[in-house]
N, CA, C and O atoms as a Tripos MOL2 file, in Angstrom:
@<TRIPOS>MOLECULE
protein
  296   295    74     0     0
PROTEIN
NO_CHARGES

@<TRIPOS>ATOM
      1 N           0.8500   -1.1850    0.0000 N.3       1 MET1
      2 CA          0.0000    0.0000    0.0000 C.3       1 MET1
      3 C           0.8910    1.2420    0.0000 C.2       1 MET1
      4 O           1.8790    1.3130    0.7300 O.2       1 MET1
      5 N           0.5350    2.1830   -0.8040 N.am      2 ASP2
      6 CA          1.2810    3.4380   -0.8940 C.3       2 ASP2
      7 C           1.1430    4.2080    0.4210 C.2       2 ASP2
      8 O           0.0310    4.4280    0.9010 O.2       2 ASP2
      9 N           2.2610    4.6110    0.9930 N.am      3 THR3
     10 CA          2.2670    5.3300    2.2700 C.3       3 THR3
     11 C           1.5210    6.6480    2.1720 C.2       3 THR3
     12 O           0.8050    7.0250    3.1000 O.2       3 THR3
     13 N           1.6790    7.3540    1.0580 N.am      4 ASN4
     14 CA          1.0010    8.6310    0.8760 C.3       4 ASN4
     15 C          -0.5170    8.4400    0.8980 C.2       4 ASN4
     16 O          -1.2310    9.2280    1.5190 O.2       4 ASN4
     17 N          -1.0100    7.4040    0.2280 N.am      5 THR5
     18 CA         -2.4410    7.1110    0.2240 C.3       5 THR5
     19 C          -2.9070    6.7540    1.6260 C.2       5 THR5
     20 O          -3.9740    7.1840    2.0630 O.2       5 THR5
     21 N          -2.1090    5.9740    2.3220 N.am      6 SER6
     22 CA         -2.4450    5.5740    3.6820 C.3       6 SER6
     23 C          -2.5250    6.7880    4.6000 C.2       6 SER6
     24 O          -3.4610    6.9020    5.3910 O.2       6 SER6
     25 N          -1.5480    7.7030    4.5060 N.am      7 ASN7
     26 CA         -1.5680    8.9150    5.3280 C.3       7 ASN7
     27 C          -2.7630    9.7860    4.9970 C.2       7 ASN7
     28 O          -3.3830   10.3500    5.8980 O.2       7 ASN7
     29 N          -3.0960    9.9050    3.7240 N.am      8 THR8
     30 CA         -4.2530   10.6950    3.3100 C.3       8 THR8
     31 C          -5.5320   10.1070    3.8930 C.2       8 THR8
     32 O          -6.3880   10.8360    4.3950 O.2       8 THR8
     33 N          -5.6530    8.8000    3.8220 N.am      9 TRP9
     34 CA         -6.8370    8.1390    4.3750 C.3       9 TRP9
     35 C          -6.8980    8.3770    5.8810 C.2       9 TRP9
     36 O          -7.9540    8.7120    6.4180 O.2       9 TRP9
     37 N          -5.7640    8.2040    6.5590 N.am     10 TRP10
     38 CA         -5.7240    8.3710    8.0060 C.3      10 TRP10
     39 C          -6.0590    9.8040    8.4070 C.2      10 TRP10
     40 O          -6.8170   10.0190    9.3520 O.2      10 TRP10
     41 N          -5.5080   10.7750    7.7060 N.am     11 ASP11
     42 CA         -5.7950   12.1790    7.9920 C.3      11 ASP11
     43 C          -7.2790   12.4730    7.8120 C.2      11 ASP11
     44 O          -7.8840   13.1760    8.6200 O.2      11 ASP11
     45 N          -7.8520   11.9320    6.7540 N.am     12 SER12
     46 CA         -9.2810   12.1250    6.4950 C.3      12 SER12
     47 C         -10.1210   11.4920    7.6110 C.2      12 SER12
     48 O         -11.0990   12.0810    8.0710 O.2      12 SER12
     49 N          -9.7360   10.3110    8.0310 N.am     13 TYR13
     50 CA        -10.4380    9.6180    9.1090 C.3      13 TYR13
     51 C         -10.3690   10.4220   10.4080 C.2      13 TYR13
     52 O         -11.3800   10.5960   11.0880 O.2      13 TYR13
     53 N          -9.1680   10.9130   10.7530 N.am     14 ARG14
     54 CA         -9.0030   11.7060   11.9700 C.3      14 ARG14
     55 C          -9.8390   12.9800   11.9170 C.2      14 ARG14
     56 O         -10.4420   13.3720   12.9160 O.2      14 ARG14
     57 N          -9.8750   13.6200   10.7640 N.am     15 GLN15
     58 CA        -10.6640   14.8400   10.6320 C.3      15 GLN15
     59 C         -12.1520   14.5340   10.7960 C.2      15 GLN15
     60 O         -12.8800   15.3060   11.4210 O.2      15 GLN15
     61 N         -12.6000   13.4210   10.2400 N.am     16 THR16
     62 CA        -13.9990   13.0190   10.3850 C.3      16 THR16
     63 C         -14.3530   12.7940   11.8470 C.2      16 THR16
     64 O         -15.4230   13.2000   12.3010 O.2      16 THR16
     65 N         -13.4590   12.1520   12.5810 N.am     17 ILE17
     66 CA        -13.6880   11.9200   14.0110 C.3      17 ILE17
     67 C         -13.7630   13.2550   14.7570 C.2      17 ILE17
     68 O         -14.6340   13.4370   15.6080 O.2      17 ILE17
     69 N         -12.8670   14.1790   14.4480 N.am     18 GLN18
     70 CA        -12.8680   15.4870   15.1090 C.3      18 GLN18
     71 C         -14.1580   16.2480   14.8200 C.2      18 GLN18
     72 O         -14.7480   16.8370   15.7260 O.2      18 GLN18
     73 N         -14.5940   16.2370   13.5740 N.am     19 VAL19
     74 CA        -15.8380   16.9260   13.2070 C.3      19 VAL19
     75 C         -17.0100   16.3050   13.9490 C.2      19 VAL19
     76 O         -17.8660   17.0220   14.4680 O.2      19 VAL19
     77 N         -17.0590   14.9830   14.0050 N.am     20 THR20
     78 CA        -18.1550   14.2970   14.6960 C.3      20 THR20
     79 C         -18.1770   14.6510   16.1730 C.2      20 THR20
     80 O         -19.2390   14.9290   16.7300 O.2      20 THR20
     81 N         -17.0170   14.6420   16.8110 N.am     21 GLN21
     82 CA        -16.9550   14.9860   18.2350 C.3      21 GLN21
     83 C         -17.3910   16.4180   18.4920 C.2      21 GLN21
     84 O         -18.1430   16.6860   19.4290 O.2      21 GLN21
     85 N         -16.9280   17.3210   17.6740 N.am     22 ARG22
     86 CA        -17.3020   18.7290   17.8590 C.3      22 ARG22
     87 C         -18.7780   18.9550   17.5570 C.2      22 ARG22
     88 O         -19.4310   19.7590   18.2230 O.2      22 ARG22
     89 N         -19.3090   18.2520   16.5580 N.am     23 PHE23
     90 CA        -20.7350   18.3900   16.2730 C.3      23 PHE23
     91 C         -21.5550   17.9080   17.4630 C.2      23 PHE23
     92 O         -22.5380   18.5490   17.8340 O.2      23 PHE23
     93 N         -21.1680   16.8000   18.0580 N.am     24 ARG24
     94 CA        -21.8710   16.3070   19.2570 C.3      24 ARG24
     95 C         -21.8130   17.3270   20.3820 C.2      24 ARG24
     96 O         -22.7950   17.5360   21.0940 O.2      24 ARG24
     97 N         -20.6530   17.9620   20.5390 N.am     25 GLU25
     98 CA        -20.5120   18.9880   21.5720 C.3      25 GLU25
     99 C         -21.4200   20.1810   21.2750 C.2      25 GLU25
    100 O         -22.0550   20.7210   22.1810 O.2      25 GLU25
    101 N         -21.4830   20.5870   20.0160 N.am     26 LEU26
    102 CA        -22.3570   21.6970   19.6260 C.3      26 LEU26
    103 C         -23.8190   21.3550   19.8970 C.2      26 LEU26
    104 O         -24.5680   22.1850   20.4120 O.2      26 LEU26
    105 N         -24.2230   20.1430   19.5530 N.am     27 VAL27
    106 CA        -25.6080   19.7090   19.8040 C.3      27 VAL27
    107 C         -25.9070   19.7780   21.2960 C.2      27 VAL27
    108 O         -26.9770   20.2380   21.6940 O.2      27 VAL27
    109 N         -24.9770   19.3280   22.1140 N.am     28 LYS28
    110 CA        -25.1660   19.3740   23.5670 C.3      28 LYS28
    111 C         -25.3370   20.8150   24.0360 C.2      28 LYS28
    112 O         -26.2250   21.1110   24.8360 O.2      28 LYS28
    113 N         -24.4830   21.7110   23.5370 N.am     29 LEU29
    114 CA        -24.5710   23.1190   23.9240 C.3      29 LEU29
    115 C         -25.8440   23.7910   23.4000 C.2      29 LEU29
    116 O         -26.3030   24.7890   23.9560 O.2      29 LEU29
    117 N         -26.4050   23.2340   22.3290 N.am     30 ALA30
    118 CA        -27.6370   23.7760   21.7420 C.3      30 ALA30
    119 C         -28.8690   23.0920   22.3300 C.2      30 ALA30
    120 O         -29.9160   23.0260   21.6870 O.2      30 ALA30
    121 N         -28.7400   22.5920   23.5330 N.am     31 GLY31
    122 CA        -29.8860   21.9920   24.2130 C.3      31 GLY31
    123 C         -30.2740   20.6410   23.6600 C.2      31 GLY31
    124 O         -31.4450   20.2630   23.6950 O.2      31 GLY31
    125 N         -29.2960   19.9060   23.1450 N.am     32 ASN32
    126 CA        -29.5200   18.5850   22.5550 C.3      32 ASN32
    127 C         -30.4800   18.6250   21.3700 C.2      32 ASN32
    128 O         -31.1970   17.6610   21.1040 O.2      32 ASN32
    129 N         -30.4840   19.7360   20.6750 N.am     33 LYS33
    130 CA        -31.3360   19.9230   19.4930 C.3      33 LYS33
    131 C         -30.4630   19.8950   18.2340 C.2      33 LYS33
    132 O         -29.8380   20.8940   17.8790 O.2      33 LYS33
    133 N         -30.4300   18.7500   17.5740 N.am     34 GLU34
    134 CA        -29.5840   18.5910   16.3950 C.3      34 GLU34
    135 C         -30.0020   19.5280   15.2650 C.2      34 GLU34
    136 O         -29.1480   20.0450   14.5450 O.2      34 GLU34
    137 N         -31.3030   19.7510   15.1040 N.am     35 ASP35
    138 CA        -31.7680   20.6390   14.0310 C.3      35 ASP35
    139 C         -31.3090   22.0810   14.2650 C.2      35 ASP35
    140 O         -30.9740   22.7890   13.3150 O.2      35 ASP35
    141 N         -31.2930   22.5070   15.5100 N.am     36 ILE36
    142 CA        -30.8200   23.8530   15.8320 C.3      36 ILE36
    143 C         -29.3280   23.9610   15.5320 C.2      36 ILE36
    144 O         -28.8770   24.9580   14.9670 O.2      36 ILE36
    145 N         -28.5630   22.9420   15.9090 N.am     37 ALA37
    146 CA        -27.1180   22.9450   15.6410 C.3      37 ALA37
    147 C         -26.8530   23.0170   14.1330 C.2      37 ALA37
    148 O         -25.9800   23.7620   13.6880 O.2      37 ALA37
    149 N         -27.5960   22.2530   13.3640 N.am     38 ARG38
    150 CA        -27.4170   22.2700   11.8990 C.3      38 ARG38
    151 C         -27.7780   23.6450   11.3170 C.2      38 ARG38
    152 O         -27.1030   24.1330   10.4110 O.2      38 ARG38
    153 N         -28.8270   24.2550   11.8320 N.am     39 ASN39
    154 CA        -29.2070   25.5950   11.3690 C.3      39 ASN39
    155 C         -28.1310   26.6230   11.7240 C.2      39 ASN39
    156 O         -27.8380   27.5180   10.9310 O.2      39 ASN39
    157 N         -27.5580   26.4950   12.8930 N.am     40 MET40
    158 CA        -26.4890   27.4090   13.3080 C.3      40 MET40
    159 C         -25.2920   27.2900   12.3590 C.2      40 MET40
    160 O         -24.7100   28.2960   11.9530 O.2      40 MET40
    161 N         -24.9370   26.0630   12.0130 N.am     41 ILE41
    162 CA        -23.8250   25.8360   11.0860 C.3      41 ILE41
    163 C         -24.1470   26.4370    9.7260 C.2      41 ILE41
    164 O         -23.2980   27.0730    9.1010 O.2      41 ILE41
    165 N         -25.3600   26.2350    9.2790 N.am     42 SER42
    166 CA        -25.7880   26.7700    7.9820 C.3      42 SER42
    167 C         -25.6820   28.2940    7.9460 C.2      42 SER42
    168 O         -25.2240   28.8640    6.9560 O.2      42 SER42
    169 N         -26.1040   28.9470    9.0210 N.am     43 LEU43
    170 CA        -26.0160   30.4040    9.0920 C.3      43 LEU43
    171 C         -24.5660   30.8750    9.0900 C.2      43 LEU43
    172 O         -24.2320   31.8640    8.4370 O.2      43 LEU43
    173 N         -23.7030   30.1670    9.8200 N.am     44 GLU44
    174 CA        -22.2850   30.5290    9.8420 C.3      44 GLU44
    175 C         -21.6690   30.3620    8.4530 C.2      44 GLU44
    176 O         -20.8300   31.1620    8.0400 O.2      44 GLU44
    177 N         -22.0850   29.3330    7.7470 N.am     45 LYS45
    178 CA        -21.5590   29.1010    6.3940 C.3      45 LYS45
    179 C         -21.9870   30.2160    5.4430 C.2      45 LYS45
    180 O         -21.2460   30.5690    4.5260 O.2      45 LYS45
    181 N         -23.1760   30.7690    5.6590 N.am     46 GLN46
    182 CA        -23.6360   31.8890    4.8320 C.3      46 GLN46
    183 C         -22.8220   33.1480    5.1490 C.2      46 GLN46
    184 O         -22.4670   33.9080    4.2470 O.2      46 GLN46
    185 N         -22.5310   33.3620    6.4370 N.am     47 LYS47
    186 CA        -21.7800   34.5510    6.8430 C.3      47 LYS47
    187 C         -20.3100   34.4540    6.4710 C.2      47 LYS47
    188 O         -19.6950   35.4520    6.0940 O.2      47 LYS47
    189 N         -19.7460   33.2650    6.5740 N.am     48 TYR48
    190 CA        -18.3080   33.0510    6.3440 C.3      48 TYR48
    191 C         -18.1070   31.8630    5.4020 C.2      48 TYR48
    192 O         -17.7030   30.7860    5.8410 O.2      48 TYR48
    193 N         -18.3820   32.0520    4.1280 N.am     49 PRO49
    194 CA        -18.2780   30.9250    3.1840 C.3      49 PRO49
    195 C         -16.8320   30.4660    2.9620 C.2      49 PRO49
    196 O         -15.8820   31.2390    3.0880 O.2      49 PRO49
    197 N         -16.7080   29.1800    2.6270 N.am     50 GLY50
    198 CA        -15.4210   28.6400    2.2070 C.3      50 GLY50
    199 C         -14.4930   28.1510    3.2960 C.2      50 GLY50
    200 O         -13.3470   27.8000    3.0150 O.2      50 GLY50
    201 N         -14.9580   28.1180    4.5310 N.am     51 LYS51
    202 CA        -14.1160   27.6420    5.6350 C.3      51 LYS51
    203 C         -14.2700   26.1220    5.7890 C.2      51 LYS51
    204 O         -15.2100   25.5250    5.2640 O.2      51 LYS51
    205 N         -13.3310   25.5120    6.5150 N.am     52 ASP52
    206 CA        -13.4370   24.0890    6.8360 C.3      52 ASP52
    207 C         -14.5750   23.8690    7.8230 C.2      52 ASP52
    208 O         -14.9020   24.7590    8.6080 O.2      52 ASP52
    209 N         -15.1720   22.6950    7.7850 N.am     53 GLU53
    210 CA        -16.2730   22.3520    8.6810 C.3      53 GLU53
    211 C         -15.8700   22.5270   10.1470 C.2      53 GLU53
    212 O         -16.6590   23.0110   10.9580 O.2      53 GLU53
    213 N         -14.6810   22.1450   10.4710 N.am     54 ILE54
    214 CA        -14.1930   22.2430   11.8480 C.3      54 ILE54
    215 C         -14.1190   23.7010   12.3030 C.2      54 ILE54
    216 O         -14.3160   23.9850   13.4840 O.2      54 ILE54
    217 N         -13.8430   24.6140   11.3990 N.am     55 TRP55
    218 CA        -13.7690   26.0380   11.7170 C.3      55 TRP55
    219 C         -15.1310   26.5370   12.2020 C.2      55 TRP55
    220 O         -15.2270   27.2430   13.2060 O.2      55 TRP55
    221 N         -16.1780   26.1580   11.4720 N.am     56 TYR56
    222 CA        -17.5320   26.5760   11.8580 C.3      56 TYR56
    223 C         -17.9020   26.0040   13.2270 C.2      56 TYR56
    224 O         -18.4460   26.7060   14.0790 O.2      56 TYR56
    225 N         -17.6040   24.7440   13.4190 N.am     57 LEU57
    226 CA        -17.9420   24.0990   14.6830 C.3      57 LEU57
    227 C         -17.1960   24.7410   15.8520 C.2      57 LEU57
    228 O         -17.7930   25.0440   16.8860 O.2      57 LEU57
    229 N         -15.9030   24.9440   15.6850 N.am     58 ASP58
    230 CA        -15.1120   25.5710   16.7580 C.3      58 ASP58
    231 C         -15.6290   26.9660   17.0820 C.2      58 ASP58
    232 O         -15.7120   27.3450   18.2500 O.2      58 ASP58
    233 N         -15.9700   27.7140   16.0700 N.am     59 ARG59
    234 CA        -16.4710   29.0760   16.2670 C.3      59 ARG59
    235 C         -17.7920   29.0700   17.0530 C.2      59 ARG59
    236 O         -17.9670   29.8400   17.9970 O.2      59 ARG59
    237 N         -18.7000   28.2040   16.6550 N.am     60 LEU60
    238 CA        -19.9990   28.1410   17.3230 C.3      60 LEU60
    239 C         -19.8740   27.6300   18.7550 C.2      60 LEU60
    240 O         -20.5340   28.1430   19.6580 O.2      60 LEU60
    241 N         -19.0390   26.6340   18.9630 N.am     61 ILE61
    242 CA        -18.8350   26.0990   20.3060 C.3      61 ILE61
    243 C         -18.2610   27.1810   21.2160 C.2      61 ILE61
    244 O         -18.7240   27.3590   22.3420 O.2      61 ILE61
    245 N         -17.2560   27.9000   20.7290 N.am     62 ALA62
    246 CA        -16.6600   28.9780   21.5300 C.3      62 ALA62
    247 C         -17.7010   30.0470   21.8530 C.2      62 ALA62
    248 O         -17.7550   30.5450   22.9770 O.2      62 ALA62
    249 N         -18.5160   30.3940   20.8780 N.am     63 GLU63
    250 CA        -19.5410   31.4210   21.0870 C.3      63 GLU63
    251 C         -20.5600   30.9690   22.1320 C.2      63 GLU63
    252 O         -20.9370   31.7480   23.0080 O.2      63 GLU63
    253 N         -21.0050   29.7250   22.0450 N.am     64 LEU64
    254 CA        -21.9900   29.2290   23.0100 C.3      64 LEU64
    255 C         -21.3940   29.0930   24.4060 C.2      64 LEU64
    256 O         -22.0680   29.3620   25.4000 O.2      64 LEU64
    257 N         -20.1430   28.6800   24.4820 N.am     65 ARG65
    258 CA        -19.4830   28.5970   25.7890 C.3      65 ARG65
    259 C         -19.3600   29.9830   26.4070 C.2      65 ARG65
    260 O         -19.5970   30.1630   27.6020 O.2      65 ARG65
    261 N         -18.9870   30.9620   25.5860 N.am     66 GLU66
    262 CA        -18.8550   32.3300   26.0840 C.3      66 GLU66
    263 C         -20.2050   32.8520   26.5710 C.2      66 GLU66
    264 O         -20.2870   33.4690   27.6330 O.2      66 GLU66
    265 N         -21.2550   32.6080   25.8030 N.am     67 ASP67
    266 CA        -22.5900   33.0350   26.2060 C.3      67 ASP67
    267 C         -23.0000   32.3620   27.5210 C.2      67 ASP67
    268 O         -23.6250   32.9780   28.3830 O.2      67 ASP67
    269 N         -22.6340   31.0900   27.6500 N.am     68 SER68
    270 CA        -22.9500   30.3510   28.8670 C.3      68 SER68
    271 C         -22.2200   30.9430   30.0670 C.2      68 SER68
    272 O         -22.7980   31.0790   31.1450 O.2      68 SER68
    273 N         -20.9700   31.2900   29.8830 N.am     69 MET69
    274 CA        -20.1790   31.8830   30.9590 C.3      69 MET69
    275 C         -20.7150   33.2630   31.3340 C.2      69 MET69
    276 O         -20.7060   33.6320   32.5080 O.2      69 MET69
    277 N         -21.1760   34.0160   30.3580 N.am     70 MET70
    278 CA        -21.7370   35.3470   30.6220 C.3      70 MET70
    279 C         -23.0000   35.2070   31.4660 C.2      70 MET70
    280 O         -23.2490   36.0180   32.3580 O.2      70 MET70
    281 N         -23.7920   34.1840   31.1830 N.am     71 GLY71
    282 CA        -25.0080   33.9420   31.9450 C.3      71 GLY71
    283 C         -24.7250   33.5980   33.3900 C.2      71 GLY71
    284 O         -25.5040   33.9340   34.2820 O.2      71 GLY71
    285 N         -23.6070   32.9270   33.6210 N.am     72 MET72
    286 CA        -23.2340   32.5390   34.9750 C.3      72 MET72
    287 C         -22.7800   33.7340   35.8010 C.2      72 MET72
    288 O         -22.8640   33.7180   37.0290 O.2      72 MET72
    289 N         -22.3020   34.7620   35.1250 N.am     73 ALA73
    290 CA        -21.7650   35.9350   35.8160 C.3      73 ALA73
    291 C         -22.8750   36.7840   36.4510 C.2      73 ALA73
    292 O         -22.6190   37.5870   37.3490 O.2      73 ALA73
    293 N         -24.0890   36.5950   35.9790 N.am     74 TYR74
    294 CA        -25.1880   37.4370   36.4930 C.3      74 TYR74
    295 C         -25.9370   36.7910   37.5970 C.2      74 TYR74
    296 O         -26.8830   37.3750   38.1260 O.2      74 TYR74
@<TRIPOS>BOND
     1     1     2 1
     2     2     3 1
     3     3     4 2
     4     3     5 am
     5     5     6 1
     6     6     7 1
     7     7     8 2
     8     7     9 am
     9     9    10 1
    10    10    11 1
    11    11    12 2
    12    11    13 am
    13    13    14 1
    14    14    15 1
    15    15    16 2
    16    15    17 am
    17    17    18 1
    18    18    19 1
    19    19    20 2
    20    19    21 am
    21    21    22 1
    22    22    23 1
    23    23    24 2
    24    23    25 am
    25    25    26 1
    26    26    27 1
    27    27    28 2
    28    27    29 am
    29    29    30 1
    30    30    31 1
    31    31    32 2
    32    31    33 am
    33    33    34 1
    34    34    35 1
    35    35    36 2
    36    35    37 am
    37    37    38 1
    38    38    39 1
    39    39    40 2
    40    39    41 am
    41    41    42 1
    42    42    43 1
    43    43    44 2
    44    43    45 am
    45    45    46 1
    46    46    47 1
    47    47    48 2
    48    47    49 am
    49    49    50 1
    50    50    51 1
    51    51    52 2
    52    51    53 am
    53    53    54 1
    54    54    55 1
    55    55    56 2
    56    55    57 am
    57    57    58 1
    58    58    59 1
    59    59    60 2
    60    59    61 am
    61    61    62 1
    62    62    63 1
    63    63    64 2
    64    63    65 am
    65    65    66 1
    66    66    67 1
    67    67    68 2
    68    67    69 am
    69    69    70 1
    70    70    71 1
    71    71    72 2
    72    71    73 am
    73    73    74 1
    74    74    75 1
    75    75    76 2
    76    75    77 am
    77    77    78 1
    78    78    79 1
    79    79    80 2
    80    79    81 am
    81    81    82 1
    82    82    83 1
    83    83    84 2
    84    83    85 am
    85    85    86 1
    86    86    87 1
    87    87    88 2
    88    87    89 am
    89    89    90 1
    90    90    91 1
    91    91    92 2
    92    91    93 am
    93    93    94 1
    94    94    95 1
    95    95    96 2
    96    95    97 am
    97    97    98 1
    98    98    99 1
    99    99   100 2
   100    99   101 am
   101   101   102 1
   102   102   103 1
   103   103   104 2
   104   103   105 am
   105   105   106 1
   106   106   107 1
   107   107   108 2
   108   107   109 am
   109   109   110 1
   110   110   111 1
   111   111   112 2
   112   111   113 am
   113   113   114 1
   114   114   115 1
   115   115   116 2
   116   115   117 am
   117   117   118 1
   118   118   119 1
   119   119   120 2
   120   119   121 am
   121   121   122 1
   122   122   123 1
   123   123   124 2
   124   123   125 am
   125   125   126 1
   126   126   127 1
   127   127   128 2
   128   127   129 am
   129   129   130 1
   130   130   131 1
   131   131   132 2
   132   131   133 am
   133   133   134 1
   134   134   135 1
   135   135   136 2
   136   135   137 am
   137   137   138 1
   138   138   139 1
   139   139   140 2
   140   139   141 am
   141   141   142 1
   142   142   143 1
   143   143   144 2
   144   143   145 am
   145   145   146 1
   146   146   147 1
   147   147   148 2
   148   147   149 am
   149   149   150 1
   150   150   151 1
   151   151   152 2
   152   151   153 am
   153   153   154 1
   154   154   155 1
   155   155   156 2
   156   155   157 am
   157   157   158 1
   158   158   159 1
   159   159   160 2
   160   159   161 am
   161   161   162 1
   162   162   163 1
   163   163   164 2
   164   163   165 am
   165   165   166 1
   166   166   167 1
   167   167   168 2
   168   167   169 am
   169   169   170 1
   170   170   171 1
   171   171   172 2
   172   171   173 am
   173   173   174 1
   174   174   175 1
   175   175   176 2
   176   175   177 am
   177   177   178 1
   178   178   179 1
   179   179   180 2
   180   179   181 am
   181   181   182 1
   182   182   183 1
   183   183   184 2
   184   183   185 am
   185   185   186 1
   186   186   187 1
   187   187   188 2
   188   187   189 am
   189   189   190 1
   190   190   191 1
   191   191   192 2
   192   191   193 am
   193   193   194 1
   194   194   195 1
   195   195   196 2
   196   195   197 am
   197   197   198 1
   198   198   199 1
   199   199   200 2
   200   199   201 am
   201   201   202 1
   202   202   203 1
   203   203   204 2
   204   203   205 am
   205   205   206 1
   206   206   207 1
   207   207   208 2
   208   207   209 am
   209   209   210 1
   210   210   211 1
   211   211   212 2
   212   211   213 am
   213   213   214 1
   214   214   215 1
   215   215   216 2
   216   215   217 am
   217   217   218 1
   218   218   219 1
   219   219   220 2
   220   219   221 am
   221   221   222 1
   222   222   223 1
   223   223   224 2
   224   223   225 am
   225   225   226 1
   226   226   227 1
   227   227   228 2
   228   227   229 am
   229   229   230 1
   230   230   231 1
   231   231   232 2
   232   231   233 am
   233   233   234 1
   234   234   235 1
   235   235   236 2
   236   235   237 am
   237   237   238 1
   238   238   239 1
   239   239   240 2
   240   239   241 am
   241   241   242 1
   242   242   243 1
   243   243   244 2
   244   243   245 am
   245   245   246 1
   246   246   247 1
   247   247   248 2
   248   247   249 am
   249   249   250 1
   250   250   251 1
   251   251   252 2
   252   251   253 am
   253   253   254 1
   254   254   255 1
   255   255   256 2
   256   255   257 am
   257   257   258 1
   258   258   259 1
   259   259   260 2
   260   259   261 am
   261   261   262 1
   262   262   263 1
   263   263   264 2
   264   263   265 am
   265   265   266 1
   266   266   267 1
   267   267   268 2
   268   267   269 am
   269   269   270 1
   270   270   271 1
   271   271   272 2
   272   271   273 am
   273   273   274 1
   274   274   275 1
   275   275   276 2
   276   275   277 am
   277   277   278 1
   278   278   279 1
   279   279   280 2
   280   279   281 am
   281   281   282 1
   282   282   283 1
   283   283   284 2
   284   283   285 am
   285   285   286 1
   286   286   287 1
   287   287   288 2
   288   287   289 am
   289   289   290 1
   290   290   291 1
   291   291   292 2
   292   291   293 am
   293   293   294 1
   294   294   295 1
   295   295   296 2
@<TRIPOS>SUBSTRUCTURE
     1 MET1         2 RESIDUE 1 A MET
     2 ASP2         6 RESIDUE 1 A ASP
     3 THR3        10 RESIDUE 1 A THR
     4 ASN4        14 RESIDUE 1 A ASN
     5 THR5        18 RESIDUE 1 A THR
     6 SER6        22 RESIDUE 1 A SER
     7 ASN7        26 RESIDUE 1 A ASN
     8 THR8        30 RESIDUE 1 A THR
     9 TRP9        34 RESIDUE 1 A TRP
    10 TRP10       38 RESIDUE 1 A TRP
    11 ASP11       42 RESIDUE 1 A ASP
    12 SER12       46 RESIDUE 1 A SER
    13 TYR13       50 RESIDUE 1 A TYR
    14 ARG14       54 RESIDUE 1 A ARG
    15 GLN15       58 RESIDUE 1 A GLN
    16 THR16       62 RESIDUE 1 A THR
    17 ILE17       66 RESIDUE 1 A ILE
    18 GLN18       70 RESIDUE 1 A GLN
    19 VAL19       74 RESIDUE 1 A VAL
    20 THR20       78 RESIDUE 1 A THR
    21 GLN21       82 RESIDUE 1 A GLN
    22 ARG22       86 RESIDUE 1 A ARG
    23 PHE23       90 RESIDUE 1 A PHE
    24 ARG24       94 RESIDUE 1 A ARG
    25 GLU25       98 RESIDUE 1 A GLU
    26 LEU26      102 RESIDUE 1 A LEU
    27 VAL27      106 RESIDUE 1 A VAL
    28 LYS28      110 RESIDUE 1 A LYS
    29 LEU29      114 RESIDUE 1 A LEU
    30 ALA30      118 RESIDUE 1 A ALA
    31 GLY31      122 RESIDUE 1 A GLY
    32 ASN32      126 RESIDUE 1 A ASN
    33 LYS33      130 RESIDUE 1 A LYS
    34 GLU34      134 RESIDUE 1 A GLU
    35 ASP35      138 RESIDUE 1 A ASP
    36 ILE36      142 RESIDUE 1 A ILE
    37 ALA37      146 RESIDUE 1 A ALA
    38 ARG38      150 RESIDUE 1 A ARG
    39 ASN39      154 RESIDUE 1 A ASN
    40 MET40      158 RESIDUE 1 A MET
    41 ILE41      162 RESIDUE 1 A ILE
    42 SER42      166 RESIDUE 1 A SER
    43 LEU43      170 RESIDUE 1 A LEU
    44 GLU44      174 RESIDUE 1 A GLU
    45 LYS45      178 RESIDUE 1 A LYS
    46 GLN46      182 RESIDUE 1 A GLN
    47 LYS47      186 RESIDUE 1 A LYS
    48 TYR48      190 RESIDUE 1 A TYR
    49 PRO49      194 RESIDUE 1 A PRO
    50 GLY50      198 RESIDUE 1 A GLY
    51 LYS51      202 RESIDUE 1 A LYS
    52 ASP52      206 RESIDUE 1 A ASP
    53 GLU53      210 RESIDUE 1 A GLU
    54 ILE54      214 RESIDUE 1 A ILE
    55 TRP55      218 RESIDUE 1 A TRP
    56 TYR56      222 RESIDUE 1 A TYR
    57 LEU57      226 RESIDUE 1 A LEU
    58 ASP58      230 RESIDUE 1 A ASP
    59 ARG59      234 RESIDUE 1 A ARG
    60 LEU60      238 RESIDUE 1 A LEU
    61 ILE61      242 RESIDUE 1 A ILE
    62 ALA62      246 RESIDUE 1 A ALA
    63 GLU63      250 RESIDUE 1 A GLU
    64 LEU64      254 RESIDUE 1 A LEU
    65 ARG65      258 RESIDUE 1 A ARG
    66 GLU66      262 RESIDUE 1 A GLU
    67 ASP67      266 RESIDUE 1 A ASP
    68 SER68      270 RESIDUE 1 A SER
    69 MET69      274 RESIDUE 1 A MET
    70 MET70      278 RESIDUE 1 A MET
    71 GLY71      282 RESIDUE 1 A GLY
    72 MET72      286 RESIDUE 1 A MET
    73 ALA73      290 RESIDUE 1 A ALA
    74 TYR74      294 RESIDUE 1 A TYR
């Protein structure tokens, strides 16, 4: 097996796992509402087209965590 092909496959697999984990985290932060999480991603993609899927997820997770922390401060 070609090492380059193997590394490409492995990198793709790892990225898929990361996206899945972050999506699950986003769903949890969105009140366990998968449809809301998907809509949030869709809106981010409209505002910031052409980014990697992981970029959108990280951005939304950070935003929801920040909002959650702000709520705790009051």
